[in-house]
C-alpha positions as CSV (number, residue, x, y, z in Angstrom):
1,M,0.0,0.0,0.0
2,D,1.4,3.4,-1.0
3,Y,0.6,5.9,1.7
4,E,0.5,8.7,-0.9
5,D,-2.5,6.9,-2.6
6,A,-4.2,6.6,0.8
7,I,-3.7,10.3,1.6
8,A,-5.0,11.3,-1.8
9,A,-8.0,9.0,-1.4
10,L,-8.8,10.4,2.1
11,A,-8.5,14.0,0.8
12,D,-12.1,13.8,-0.4
13,P,-14.6,14.4,2.4
14,T,-17.1,11.9,1.0
15,R,-14.5,9.2,1.3
16,R,-13.8,10.1,4.9
17,V,-17.5,9.8,5.6
18,I,-17.4,6.3,4.0
19,I,-14.5,5.3,6.2
20,D,-16.3,6.6,9.3
21,R,-19.3,4.5,8.4
22,L,-17.1,1.4,8.1
23,R,-15.4,1.8,11.4
24,S,-17.9,-0.5,13.1
25,G,-17.6,-3.2,10.5
26,A,-18.3,-4.4,7.0
27,L,-21.3,-3.0,5.1
28,P,-22.8,-3.4,1.6
29,V,-22.9,-0.4,-0.7
30,G,-26.6,0.2,0.0
31,A,-26.0,0.6,3.7
32,I,-23.0,2.8,3.1
33,A,-25.0,5.0,0.7
34,Q,-28.0,5.3,2.9
35,G,-28.6,9.0,3.9
36,M,-25.8,10.3,1.7
37,T,-26.6,13.2,-0.6
38,I,-24.8,11.5,-3.6
39,S,-26.1,8.7,-5.8
40,R,-25.4,5.0,-5.1
41,P,-23.2,4.8,-8.3
42,A,-21.2,7.7,-7.0
43,V,-20.7,6.0,-3.7
44,S,-19.6,2.9,-5.6
45,Q,-17.0,5.0,-7.4
46,H,-15.7,6.4,-4.1
47,L,-15.5,2.8,-2.7
48,R,-13.4,1.8,-5.8
49,V,-11.0,4.7,-5.1
50,L,-10.6,3.7,-1.5
51,S,-10.2,0.0,-2.5
52,D,-7.6,0.9,-5.1
53,A,-5.7,2.9,-2.5
54,G,-5.5,-0.2,-0.3
55,L,-7.8,1.2,2.4
56,L,-10.8,-1.2,1.9
57,T,-11.3,-4.9,1.4
58,V,-14.2,-6.1,-0.8
59,T,-15.7,-9.5,0.0
60,P,-18.4,-11.1,-2.2
61,A,-21.5,-12.2,-0.1
62,G,-24.1,-13.7,-2.3
63,N,-25.3,-11.2,-4.8
64,R,-23.7,-8.2,-2.9
65,R,-20.3,-7.1,-1.9
66,L,-19.2,-6.2,1.6
67,Y,-16.8,-3.4,2.1
68,A,-14.5,-3.2,5.2
69,I,-11.5,-1.2,6.3
70,A,-8.3,-3.0,5.3
71,P,-6.1,-3.2,8.5
72,E,-2.9,-3.5,6.4
73,G,-3.8,-0.4,4.4
74,V,-4.5,1.6,7.5
75,A,-1.3,0.3,9.1
76,G,0.8,1.5,6.2
77,L,-0.8,5.0,6.5
78,R,-0.3,4.9,10.2
79,A,3.4,4.0,9.9
80,Y,4.0,7.0,7.6
81,L,2.2,9.3,10.0
82,D,4.1,7.9,13.0
83,S,7.3,8.6,11.2
84,L,6.2,12.2,10.8
85,W,5.6,12.4,14.6
86,D,8.9,10.8,15.3
87,D,10.7,13.4,13.2
88,A,8.7,16.2,14.9
89,F,9.5,15.0,18.4
90,A,13.2,14.5,17.6
91,A,13.3,18.1,16.2
92,F,11.6,19.4,19.4
93,A,14.0,17.5,21.6
94,R,17.0,19.0,19.7
95,A,15.5,22.5,20.0
96,A,14.9,22.0,23.7
97,E,18.5,20.8,24.2
98,E,19.9,23.7,22.3
99,K,17.8,26.2,24.3
100,A,18.9,24.5,27.6
101,K,22.5,24.7,26.5
102,E,22.1,28.4,25.7
103,N,20.6,29.1,29.1
104,N,23.4,27.2,30.8
105,D,26.0,29.2,28.8
106,E,24.7,32.5,30.0
């Protein structure tokens, strides 16, 4: 899973709504689309983008398909975001050490 694809897919607010709806478990497209202001075919297109980005799994269940959050796709995105936090904390620690050294040198 490419984290850039995941970030691009999640840039769309409709796709974030879809992800939120799937947080409690797998759903068919009809349940995902219920109450949304876009058409069911449009929801299907968004599901395809999320699936192509590695964020969803699609499981055939009779005559319908169940969509669920793909743990490995989310894990790849999380690893990238965690690396950003690690870099930010390391930079903060360096700045704090430099400031402490400046204060001790005075």
